C-alpha positions as CSV (number, residue, x, y, z in Angstrom):
1,M,-13.3,14.0,-17.9
2,K,-11.3,17.2,-18.0
3,N,-11.4,20.3,-15.9
4,L,-12.9,18.6,-12.9
5,V,-12.6,20.8,-9.8
6,G,-12.7,19.1,-6.4
7,A,-10.8,17.1,-3.8
8,A,-8.3,14.3,-4.4
9,L,-8.3,11.2,-2.2
10,L,-5.6,8.5,-1.9
11,G,-6.1,5.1,-0.4
12,Q,-3.5,2.4,0.3
13,S,-4.4,-1.3,0.2
14,G,-2.9,-4.7,0.7
15,G,0.5,-5.7,1.9
16,P,2.9,-2.7,2.4
17,T,6.2,-2.3,0.7
18,S,9.3,-0.3,1.4
19,V,8.4,2.2,-1.3
20,I,4.6,2.4,-1.2
21,N,5.0,5.7,0.7
22,A,7.2,7.0,-2.1
23,S,4.1,6.6,-4.3
24,A,2.0,8.3,-1.7
25,A,4.5,11.2,-1.6
26,G,4.3,11.5,-5.4
27,V,0.5,11.7,-5.2
28,F,0.3,14.1,-2.2
29,I,3.0,16.5,-3.3
30,E,1.8,16.7,-6.9
31,A,-1.8,17.0,-5.9
32,L,-1.1,19.9,-3.6
33,K,0.3,21.8,-6.6
34,Q,-2.7,21.4,-8.8
35,P,-5.1,24.4,-9.1
36,N,-8.1,22.2,-9.9
37,I,-7.6,20.1,-6.7
38,T,-9.2,21.9,-3.8
39,A,-8.2,19.5,-1.0
40,V,-6.0,16.5,-0.6
41,Y,-7.1,13.6,1.6
42,G,-5.6,10.3,2.7
43,A,-8.1,7.5,3.4
44,V,-7.5,6.0,6.8
45,H,-7.0,2.2,6.2
46,G,-7.9,2.3,2.5
47,I,-11.4,1.7,1.3
48,K,-12.6,1.2,4.8
49,G,-11.7,4.8,5.6
50,V,-13.8,6.0,2.7
51,L,-16.8,3.9,3.9
52,N,-16.3,5.2,7.4
53,E,-15.8,8.8,6.2
54,D,-12.4,8.8,7.9
55,F,-9.7,10.9,6.2
56,Y,-6.4,12.7,7.0
57,D,-6.1,16.3,5.8
58,I,-2.8,16.2,3.9
59,S,-2.7,20.0,3.5
60,Q,-1.9,20.1,7.2
61,E,1.3,18.2,6.8
62,D,4.8,19.8,6.5
63,L,6.2,19.4,3.0
64,Y,9.5,18.2,4.6
65,E,7.7,15.3,6.2
66,L,5.9,14.4,3.0
67,E,9.3,14.4,1.3
68,L,10.6,12.0,3.9
69,L,7.8,9.5,2.9
70,K,10.0,8.6,0.0
71,N,12.3,6.6,2.3
72,T,9.7,5.6,5.0
73,P,8.5,2.0,4.8
74,S,5.0,0.6,5.1
75,S,1.7,2.4,4.6
76,A,1.8,5.8,6.2
77,I,-2.0,6.3,6.1
78,G,-2.8,2.7,7.0
79,S,-3.6,-0.2,4.7
80,V,-6.5,-2.7,4.6
81,R,-7.5,-6.1,3.3
82,Y,-11.2,-5.6,2.6
83,K,-13.2,-6.9,-0.3
84,L,-16.1,-4.9,-1.5
85,K,-19.3,-6.8,-2.3
86,N,-20.1,-7.6,-5.9
87,P,-22.1,-4.5,-7.0
88,K,-24.3,-6.8,-9.2
89,V,-25.4,-8.6,-6.0
90,D,-25.3,-5.9,-3.4
91,D,-24.4,-2.3,-4.4
92,S,-25.0,-0.8,-0.9
93,E,-21.3,-0.2,-0.3
94,Y,-20.9,1.5,-3.6
95,R,-23.8,3.7,-2.9
96,R,-22.2,4.6,0.4
97,L,-18.9,5.4,-1.4
98,L,-20.8,7.6,-3.9
99,E,-22.5,9.4,-1.0
100,V,-19.1,10.1,0.7
101,F,-17.5,11.3,-2.6
102,K,-20.4,13.7,-3.2
103,K,-20.3,15.0,0.3
104,Y,-16.7,15.9,0.1
105,N,-16.7,16.7,-3.6
106,I,-14.0,14.2,-4.3
107,R,-13.3,14.3,-8.0
108,Y,-10.0,12.5,-8.1
109,F,-9.5,9.1,-6.6
110,F,-6.1,7.2,-6.4
111,Y,-5.8,3.7,-5.1
112,N,-2.3,2.4,-4.3
113,G,-2.2,-1.4,-4.3
114,G,-1.9,-4.7,-6.2
115,N,-4.3,-6.9,-8.2
116,D,-7.2,-6.9,-5.8
117,S,-6.8,-3.1,-5.3
118,M,-6.9,-2.5,-9.1
119,D,-10.1,-4.6,-9.2
120,T,-11.6,-2.4,-6.4
121,C,-10.5,0.7,-8.3
122,N,-12.1,-0.6,-11.5
123,K,-15.5,-1.5,-9.8
124,I,-15.7,1.9,-8.2
125,S,-15.0,3.7,-11.4
126,K,-17.6,1.7,-13.3
127,F,-20.3,2.3,-10.6
128,F,-19.6,6.0,-10.5
129,K,-19.9,6.2,-14.3
130,K,-23.1,4.3,-14.2
131,S,-24.4,6.7,-11.5
132,G,-23.4,9.8,-13.6
133,Y,-20.8,11.0,-11.1
134,D,-17.7,12.6,-12.6
135,C,-14.6,11.3,-10.9
136,N,-11.2,10.4,-12.4
137,V,-10.0,7.2,-11.0
138,I,-6.3,6.1,-11.3
139,G,-4.6,3.0,-10.0
140,V,-1.1,3.4,-8.6
141,P,0.7,0.0,-8.6
142,K,2.6,-1.7,-5.8
143,T,3.4,-5.2,-4.8
144,I,6.6,-7.0,-3.8
145,D,5.1,-10.1,-5.5
146,N,5.6,-8.4,-8.9
147,D,2.5,-10.2,-10.2
148,L,0.6,-7.2,-11.5
149,N,-0.4,-7.9,-15.1
150,V,0.5,-5.8,-18.2
151,T,3.4,-3.8,-16.5
152,D,7.0,-4.8,-16.8
153,H,7.4,-4.7,-13.0
154,S,5.7,-3.3,-9.9
155,P,7.0,-0.7,-7.4
156,G,8.1,-2.5,-4.3
157,Y,9.5,-5.6,-6.0
158,A,13.0,-4.3,-6.7
159,S,13.7,-3.3,-3.1
160,A,12.3,-6.6,-1.7
161,A,14.3,-8.5,-4.3
162,K,17.4,-6.6,-3.3
163,Y,16.7,-7.5,0.4
164,V,16.3,-11.2,-0.5
165,A,19.5,-11.4,-2.6
166,T,21.6,-9.4,-0.1
167,T,20.3,-11.3,3.0
168,L,20.9,-14.6,1.3
169,M,24.5,-13.6,0.5
170,E,25.0,-12.7,4.2
171,L,23.3,-15.9,5.3
172,Y,25.6,-17.9,3.0
173,H,28.6,-16.7,4.9
174,D,27.1,-17.6,8.3
175,A,25.5,-20.9,7.3
176,T,28.7,-22.3,5.9
177,V,31.1,-21.3,8.7
178,Y,31.1,-24.6,10.7
179,D,32.8,-27.9,9.9
180,T,29.6,-29.8,10.6
181,K,26.8,-30.6,8.2
182,Q,23.9,-28.2,8.1
183,I,20.7,-27.5,6.1
184,T,19.2,-24.1,6.0
185,I,15.8,-23.5,4.4
186,V,14.7,-19.9,3.8
187,E,11.1,-19.0,3.1
188,V,10.3,-16.0,0.8
189,M,7.0,-14.4,0.2
190,G,5.1,-15.2,-3.0
191,R,1.7,-16.9,-3.3
192,N,1.3,-17.9,-6.9
193,A,4.1,-15.9,-8.5
194,G,7.7,-16.7,-7.6
195,W,9.3,-13.4,-8.7
196,L,10.6,-12.6,-5.2
197,T,12.0,-16.1,-4.5
198,A,13.6,-16.0,-8.0
199,A,15.6,-13.0,-6.7
200,A,17.6,-15.6,-4.7
201,A,19.3,-16.4,-8.1
202,L,20.9,-12.9,-8.0
203,A,22.8,-14.1,-4.9
204,Q,23.4,-17.4,-6.5
205,S,25.0,-15.7,-9.6
206,K,27.6,-14.2,-7.2
207,G,28.5,-17.6,-5.9
208,Q,27.1,-16.7,-2.5
209,G,23.5,-17.9,-2.5
210,P,21.3,-20.9,-2.2
211,D,22.0,-24.2,-3.7
212,L,18.3,-24.9,-4.5
213,I,15.5,-22.5,-5.4
214,Y,11.8,-23.6,-5.6
215,L,9.1,-21.4,-7.1
216,P,5.2,-21.9,-7.1
217,E,5.1,-21.9,-10.9
218,L,6.3,-25.5,-10.9
219,P,4.7,-28.4,-8.8
220,F,6.7,-29.2,-5.7
221,D,7.7,-32.9,-5.5
222,F,8.7,-34.1,-2.0
223,D,10.7,-37.1,-3.2
224,E,12.7,-35.0,-5.7
225,F,13.2,-32.3,-3.1
226,F,14.7,-34.7,-0.5
227,S,16.8,-36.4,-3.2
228,D,18.2,-33.0,-4.4
229,V,18.9,-31.9,-0.8
230,Q,20.7,-35.1,-0.1
231,D,22.8,-34.8,-3.2
232,V,24.0,-31.3,-2.3
233,L,24.6,-32.4,1.3
234,N,26.8,-35.3,0.0
235,Q,28.8,-32.9,-2.2
236,K,29.2,-29.9,0.0
237,G,28.2,-30.8,3.5
238,K,26.1,-27.7,3.6
239,V,22.8,-26.9,1.9
240,I,20.9,-23.6,1.6
241,V,17.5,-23.7,0.0
242,A,15.2,-20.8,-0.9
243,V,11.5,-21.7,-1.1
244,S,8.5,-19.6,-2.0
245,E,5.8,-19.6,0.7
246,G,3.3,-20.6,-2.1
247,I,5.0,-23.8,-3.4
248,K,2.3,-26.4,-4.0
249,T,2.1,-30.1,-4.8
250,K,0.9,-31.3,-8.2
251,E,-2.5,-31.7,-6.4
252,G,-2.5,-28.0,-5.7
253,K,-1.9,-28.2,-1.9
254,Y,0.3,-25.6,-0.2
255,I,3.0,-27.3,1.9
256,P,1.7,-26.2,5.3
257,E,-1.8,-27.2,4.1
258,L,-0.7,-30.8,4.1
259,F,-0.2,-30.6,7.9
260,Q,-2.8,-28.1,9.1
261,E,-5.9,-26.2,7.9
262,L,-5.0,-22.7,6.7
263,R,-7.0,-19.6,7.5
264,R,-8.2,-17.3,4.7
265,D,-8.3,-13.6,4.3
266,A,-11.2,-11.3,3.1
267,F,-10.4,-12.1,-0.5
268,G,-10.5,-15.9,0.0
269,H,-6.7,-16.3,-0.2
270,A,-5.0,-18.8,2.1
271,Q,-2.9,-17.1,4.8
272,L,0.5,-18.6,4.0
273,G,3.7,-19.0,6.0
274,G,5.3,-22.0,7.6
275,A,6.4,-23.8,4.4
276,A,10.1,-23.7,5.5
277,Q,9.3,-25.0,9.0
278,A,7.2,-27.8,7.5
279,L,10.0,-28.9,5.3
280,V,12.5,-28.7,8.1
281,N,10.3,-31.0,10.2
282,E,10.1,-33.5,7.4
283,I,13.9,-33.4,6.7
284,S,14.6,-33.9,10.4
285,N,12.7,-37.2,10.2
286,R,14.8,-38.4,7.3
287,I,18.3,-36.9,7.7
288,N,20.2,-36.7,11.0
289,V,21.9,-33.2,10.6
290,K,21.2,-29.8,12.0
291,V,18.4,-28.1,10.1
292,R,17.2,-24.5,10.4
293,A,14.2,-22.7,9.1
294,I,14.3,-19.0,8.4
295,E,11.2,-17.0,7.4
296,F,11.9,-13.5,6.0
297,S,8.2,-12.7,6.6
298,L,7.5,-8.9,7.0
299,L,11.2,-8.1,7.0
300,Q,11.5,-8.4,3.2
301,R,8.8,-5.9,2.5
302,S,9.8,-3.3,5.2
303,A,13.5,-3.2,4.6
304,A,13.8,0.4,3.5
305,H,17.5,0.4,4.5
306,L,18.1,-1.8,1.5
307,A,15.8,0.0,-0.9
308,S,16.7,0.2,-4.5
309,K,17.2,3.8,-5.8
310,V,15.6,2.7,-9.1
311,D,12.5,1.4,-7.1
312,V,12.2,4.5,-4.9
313,E,12.4,6.9,-7.8
314,E,10.0,4.9,-10.0
315,A,7.5,4.6,-7.2
316,Y,7.5,8.3,-6.5
317,K,7.1,9.1,-10.2
318,A,4.3,6.7,-10.6
319,G,2.3,8.6,-7.9
320,K,3.2,11.9,-9.5
321,K,2.2,10.8,-13.0
322,A,-1.1,9.4,-11.7
323,V,-2.1,12.9,-10.6
324,Q,-0.9,14.5,-13.7
325,A,-2.9,12.1,-15.8
326,A,-6.0,12.5,-13.7
327,V,-6.1,16.3,-13.9
328,K,-5.7,16.0,-17.7
329,G,-8.9,14.0,-17.8
330,T,-7.7,10.4,-17.7
331,T,-9.7,7.8,-15.8
332,D,-10.0,4.0,-15.5
333,K,-6.3,3.6,-15.9
334,M,-3.3,2.3,-13.9
335,V,0.2,3.7,-14.2
336,G,2.5,1.1,-15.6
337,F,6.1,0.6,-16.8
338,K,7.3,-0.4,-20.2
339,R,10.9,-1.3,-20.5
340,V,12.7,0.5,-23.3
341,S,16.2,-0.9,-22.9
342,N,18.3,-2.9,-20.5
343,N,21.7,-1.4,-21.1
344,P,21.4,1.3,-20.2
345,Y,18.2,0.6,-18.2
346,K,15.4,2.8,-19.3
347,I,11.6,2.6,-19.0
348,K,8.7,4.8,-20.0
349,Y,5.5,5.3,-17.9
350,V,2.3,4.2,-19.6
351,L,-1.4,4.3,-18.7
352,L,-3.0,0.8,-18.8
353,P,-6.7,-0.1,-18.6
354,L,-7.6,-1.0,-15.0
355,K,-9.6,-4.0,-16.2
356,N,-6.4,-5.5,-17.6
357,A,-4.6,-5.2,-14.3
358,A,-7.4,-6.4,-12.1
359,N,-7.2,-9.9,-10.8
360,H,-4.8,-11.2,-13.4
361,E,-1.5,-12.5,-12.0
362,Q,1.7,-12.2,-13.9
363,T,3.8,-15.3,-13.1
364,V,7.5,-16.0,-13.8
365,P,7.9,-17.4,-17.4
366,L,8.4,-21.1,-17.1
367,E,11.3,-20.9,-19.6
368,W,13.2,-18.8,-17.1
369,I,13.1,-21.5,-14.4
370,L,15.7,-24.2,-14.3
371,P,14.4,-27.7,-13.5
372,R,14.9,-29.5,-10.1
373,G,15.4,-26.3,-8.1
374,K,18.7,-25.4,-9.9
375,G,17.8,-21.7,-10.1
376,M,17.0,-19.2,-12.9
377,T,18.3,-18.6,-16.4
378,Q,20.4,-15.6,-17.5
379,E,17.2,-14.1,-18.9
380,F,15.9,-13.6,-15.4
381,I,19.2,-12.2,-14.1
382,D,19.2,-9.7,-17.0
383,Y,15.6,-8.7,-16.2
384,A,16.0,-8.3,-12.4
385,L,19.5,-6.9,-12.1
386,P,18.8,-3.4,-13.5
387,L,15.9,-3.0,-11.1
388,I,17.9,-3.3,-7.9
389,Q,20.6,-0.6,-8.7
390,G,21.5,2.3,-6.4
391,E,20.8,3.2,-2.8
392,S,18.1,5.5,-1.4
393,K,18.0,5.6,2.4
394,A,16.5,7.7,5.1
395,K,18.7,10.3,6.7
396,L,20.1,9.3,10.0
397,E,19.5,10.8,13.4
398,D,21.6,9.5,16.3
399,G,22.6,6.6,14.0
400,L,19.0,5.6,13.3
401,P,16.8,6.3,10.3
402,R,14.6,9.5,10.4
403,F,11.3,8.3,9.0
404,A,8.4,10.7,8.2
405,K,6.3,11.8,11.2
406,L,2.9,12.8,9.9
407,K,0.6,14.9,12.0
408,K,-2.4,12.9,10.8
409,V,-5.0,15.6,11.3
410,R,-8.4,14.1,10.8
411,V,-10.8,15.8,8.4
412,T,-13.9,17.0,10.4
413,K,-17.0,15.2,9.3
414,K,-19.5,17.4,7.5
């Protein structure tokens, strides 16, 4: 649908990353330049902000502050975990969205998120089409989990991977300093896809990483785990283990789930965390050595001080290209990456059908995973290493990062 004249709206959804705001900067700055876009809004807390008719007026922001978003972590306009009802069962929320879009003449909608967000994007686009309302809908990808389907990688992954690898290298030096035996278990985010935990192999490839790495793509066997830990302990006296929060037994049970009932989010996903501590508790019952659990938790996705320059630049351009595609008439697409070459590293931006990205998880190829927690193959190293190159940090004020300070002026309800 070309030549649409009206407002543009961006929403952010799901877990933040250190570069999700770089994508927002790309959308906002490019949208403000477009003559067909009459206003630029940011939805306060994603799709909930649209339902509540709660927007920020981005035209009121200083361009300098919008530029600073490139190196500001988390979701500047607020994120959300909210699952819209199935429109075939109850379309009341979609009718509400349509009402709001018409009221503010929103003709361009950008949603910045992962699998569930792309599904939301796809459903809204289909409903609007069915209702005869012209609006170009584009998904802007993000996820540290790197599990978005059909794209080579996702914005946010590289910076989080760089944090995981770097921090594990630093931990290696600390966890091996004493002449006493010690076991350190580090928990990394990743529900069903182990891309982020696999990044521990980057540290391992430098000889300063974990001894054992466990991903959710392979069933977790307690007996094998304790045997492997004991073997390393006997050889080295020190053991460092990296585990994904989503590792499961062959019966499909998450490790913490064996010891307690897990809460679930709006999408029905189990709220994970605690795998490392659960393993530490079990090891303590079997092996009489010092055992420590470390959970990277939110740190791995907010560590903008270790952001990859490649990641920041690609995230920004993804937002920019989403707007450029939309004003040319593109809809029902997600901006994705196609790798052209590894040496030198080069990608091209492609537009992929939203339905292909929605709710389909891209997991680590099994052939890239070495058995018995031994790590990853060279194919993974070759895949991941180009993504973490370069530095892109916020400017410092008084020795501390100067992050964006948005005015966040609310749009007056009509």
